[in-house]
N, C-alpha and C positions, 0 to 999 in steps of 0.2 A: 711194546711197553706193557702189555698185559702178560708179564712173565711168570711171577711166582704163583703157581697154581694153588698152593695152600692158603694164599691170602684172598682168593677170589670170593669165597663164601663170606668171610668176615667183612671184606670191603663192601660187598653188596649190602649186607645187613647194616653196616655202619652208615653207608650212604643213604639207605632208606630212613634210618633214624635221623640222620642229618637233615634230610628233606623235611621230615615231620617237625623237627625241632625248629628249623628256620621259619617254617610257616607260622609257628606259634610265637617265636621270639623276635621277629622283625627281619631286617635285611641281612643276608649272609655276605658280609663285606669281602671276605677273602675270595670266594668263588666269583663274585661280581668283578673284582679287580682282575682276576685271571681272564674273564670274558672281555673286559675292557681292553686288556693287553692284546688279545687275539683280534679284536675289532680294529685296534690301532694298526697292527701289522697287516691286516687285510686291506686297509686303505693305502698304506705304504706300498704294498705289493701291487695294487691296482694302478696307482698313479706314478710310481717311481720312474718309468721311462720318460715321462714328460719333462723331467729336469735333467735328463742325461742324453737328450737326442743327439747332440753334436758328437759326444764321445762314442756313443753306440753306433751312429752312422759311419763315423770314420773307421772304427774297428771292424764292423761287419761288412763294410764295402758297399753300402747302399745310401741313397739320398735321405735327407732328413724327413721328407714327406712319407717315405716308405717306413721309416722307423716309427712314425706316429701311429701306424697300424697296430703296433704293440700295445697301445692304449685303447684305441677305438675298437679293435678286434676283441679285446678282453670282455667287452660287454655283450658280445653276440652269444657265446655259449652260456653266459650267466643268465641272459634273458630267455633264451630258447629252452634251456634245460631245467629251469627252476621248477616249473609245474610238473613235468613228467618225473623228474628225479625225486621230488618231494612225495609224489604218489607212491613211488617205489620204496623209499626209505622211511616213510612215516611210521611204519610198524616197528622200527628198531629203537632200542634204548638210545636216549639222547647222548649219553656220555661216550660210548664207543663210536657213535656216528660222528660226533664232533672230532674225535681223534682221527678218524679216517679223513675227514675234510682238512684237518690241520696237516696231515701227512701229504695231502694233495697240494696244498699251498707250498709246503717245504720242497716237494719234488719239482714243482713248477719253477720256483726261483733257482733251485740247484741246476736244473736243465738250462736255464737262461745263462747262468754263471759259466757253464761248460760249453755253451753253443759256439761252434766255430763259424757259423754262418747264420744269415737271417732266417731261413726256413725252419731251422731247428730251434732258434730262439722263439719264433712265432708258435711253434708246436708247444713249447713249454708254457707260453702265455695262454694258449687254449686250455691246457690242463688247469691252470690257475682260474680262468674264467668259469670252467665247469664246476670247480670246487666252490667258487664264490656264489654261484646261483643257489645252491643248496644251503650254504653257510648263512647267507643273509635271510633265507626263509625260516631257518630253525633257531638262530641265535636269540632273537628277541623273545619268542615264545618260551624257549628253554629257560631264560633268565626269569621270566614272569611266572613260570610254573614252579619255581623254587620258593615262592613266597605266598603269603595269604593274599586274598583278593584286594584288600585295601592298599597293598604295597606293590601291586603288579606294575603299575605305570612307573613308579620310582625305580624298581629293579631293572626294567627294560631301558629306561633312560640312562641309568648309571652304566650299564653294560655297553650301550651304544654311544656313550660319551667318548669312547675311543676314536670315533670317526672325526669329530672336530679337533680333538687333541692330536690325532695323526696328521691332519691337514695343517694345523697351526704350528706344531712343534716337530713331530716325527718326520714328516716329509722333507722340510728344509734340512734337518740334521742328516738324514740318509742321503739327500742330494749332495750335500757338502762332502760326505764320506766318499761318494762316488767320484766327485770332482778331484779330491785330493789323492785317494788311494786307487782309483780306477773304478769304472762302472761295474766290473765283474765282482769286485769286493763288496759293493753295496748289495748286489743280489745274493751273494754268499751269506752276508750278514743277515739278510732277511730270512733265508732258508734256515740258518742256525737258530735264529730267534724263534721261528715257528716250531722247530724241533724241541727247544727248551720249554716253551709254553705248552706244547702238547703233552710233555711229561708231567708238568705241573697240573694241567687240566685233568689228566687221567687220575692223578692222586687226590685232587682236591674237590672236583666238581661232583655233585650228587648224581645218583642214578635215577633217571626219570623214564619210566616205561613208555614205549610207543603205543599207538592205537592198534587194537585187534583188527583183523582183516574185515570182519563184518560190521565194525563200528566206524570205519574210516569214512570221512566226508568227501564227496566228490566236488571238483571245482564248480560244476553246474549248480550244485546245491547252494554253494556260497554265493554265486553270481545272481541267484534269484532274490537275494535280500536287497531291498531298495537302499538301505543305509550303506551297504557294502559298495554298491555301484556309485553312490555319491562320493564315498571316501576315495574310491579308485579314480574318479574324475578329478578330485582335488590333487591326488598324487600326480596325475598326468600334467595338470596345469602348473603346479608348483615346480616340478622337476624341469619342465620345459622352460619356465621362467629363469630358474637358477642357472642351468647349464648352458643356455643359449648365450649367456654373457660371461660366465665364469672363465672360459678359456681366453677371454680378451681382457683380463684384469691388468695386464701390462699396458695395453692401449688405453684403457680407462684411466690408469695412473698418469700416462702422458697427457691425456686430455685435461686432467685436473692440475697438471703441473706438479705432480707428486713423484717421489722416488718409489720404485716398486717395493723396496724393502719396507718403507714406511707404510705403504698401503697394506702389505701383508701383515705387519705387526698389528695395526689397528683392526683389520679384518679378524685376525686371530683373537684379539681381546674381546671383540664383540661376540664371536662364536663361543668362547669359553664362558663369558658372562651369561649368555642365553641358555647354555646347557645347565649352568648352576640354577638359574631361575626355573627352568622347565623341570628339573629333577625335584624341586621342592613343591611345585604346584600342579603337575600334570594330572594327578589322580582326581583333582577336584575342579580344575579350571582349564580343561583341554580346549574348549571353544575359544576362550579369551586368548590363550596362548597361540592357537592357530591364527586367529585374526591379527594378533599383534605381530607375529612373524611375517605374515603376508603383507601387512601394511608397512612394516619396516622395510621390506624388500622394495615395495612400490615407491616409498619416499626416497630410498637410496637411488633408484633408477631415475627418479625425477631430478634429483640434485645432479647426478652425473650428466643428465641430458640438458638441463636448462641453466644450471648454475656452475658451469665448468670453470669460470674465472675466479672462483673463491676456494683456494686450497684448504682453508680451515674447515669450511663446510664440507669439502670433499673428504677430509679425514673423519668427520662426524658421520658422513654417509657410509664410509667404509665400515665403521663400527655397526651401523644399522644393518648393512648388508651381511656382515658376519653374524649378527643376531638372527637374521633370517635364515642363513645357510647352515649355521652350526647345528641346531637341533632338528634339522629336516628329517633325519632317519627316525629319531625318537617320536616326533610329532606324527609323522605319517604312519609309522607302524602301530602306534597306539590308537590312532583314529580308525585304522583298518580292523585291528583285533577287537575293538569294542563292538563291532557290528556282528560278531559271530559268537555263539555260545560253545560250539564244538568245531573241530577242524582248524585250529589256529595255524598249524603248519601249512595247510592247504591255502588258507587265506593269505598267509605271508608269501607263499610261492607265487600267487597271482600278483601280489603287490610288487614282488621282486621283478617279475617279468615286465610289468608295466613300467616300473622305475627304470630298469636298464634299457628297455627299448625306447623310453622317452629320452634318455641320455643320448642315444644314437640319433633320434629324431631332432633333438635340440642342436646337436652338432651340425647336422645337415641344414636345418633351418637357419641357424646362426651364420654359417658360412655363406649361405645364399644371400641373406640380407646384407651381410657385411660387404660381400663382393659387388652386389648390385646397387646398394643404396648408402653404404657407409655405416660406421659404428652407431650413429644416432638412431638408425632404424632398429638395431638390436635392442638398444636401451628402451625405446618406445614400446616395442612389442613385449619385452620382458615386463615393463610396468603394467601394461594392459593384462598380461597373463596373471600377474600377482593380484591385481584388482578383481579379475574374474574369479579367481580361486577364493578370494575373501568374500565375494558376493555369494558364491555357492555355500560357503560355510555359514554365512549369516542367514540365508534363506532356509537352509536345511539344518538349522541350529539344533533341532531335536536329536540329531544323530551325534552331536558333539557334547551333549550335556553329561 
């Protein structure tokens, strides 16, 4: 995609000018929309097999439990490679780095599209997970570095809004495509969409230099900051709370006497509403937004647990749960980045590692509680985790001001 050599010098100069202009003029909406689209596709790429388990299992000749590893295994390279890969690539310009990661996503989905058996499909998913680890570490800081300091939170929130939009709208649409046209077509469409947005990103996004070798921040330097450790603890608690119950949304809907589609719609409405609120207020009211999201999650879990005989309350709780889940990436990334002056990519790589490994931990914990004690135990533990995270934010409020 970096083809025409005689354009390189002009494009580099133009991108540098664009970066300066955008820092002075406000939000660079077109680049942020491209980033939003990439985040949306990254979420679809991560979760798509969950809606196509039956079709993929039948076609690949494996049981549905085995197919689920295409989702669970995705988080492993993402979590394990985030820190070392970020240390390696942090010296590179952000624009070509994002292009390489986009190509990794496209290749991953194309290999799954072609895979004649499960091992090759799993290999393709590992490539996607490896790309995701670095992608989530650098995307937020990249968006924030395009704007002036007073707009950093807004820029990151807008770019990361692709996550709740992908969950609320993109994933159901892609799942439907896979059910109608075949699961392979859904993965092919994802690969082609990544290729298209990769071209747009190369032409539209500004060039932002990486850090020189002697100025790069080490993970240990970041971990020494008490505010960073507090923020990472909240990441762990909130992700464990959200993902230990998210996989059971269909069972929660049954418990409330709701149709799954109704639950998903109200959940999506809450997620989009929260993202809109967060985008407007995150730079000046991070602590209040964090507390609000965590308390919304706790209240939703309480309704699911104690008031299951009231479907109307259940729908309201779905909205609250969506408001807690939707802006999770924006809130947690902003809370982490605020704790460091330098080494944003390194800080985000640690956050990505904790985030992804917490997803795996939540899956194991959620399955254990559900199999041993039932769905009510999951809801109770999630409520306590939400409240614990809210307590941490309140006690250490100075790190969220």
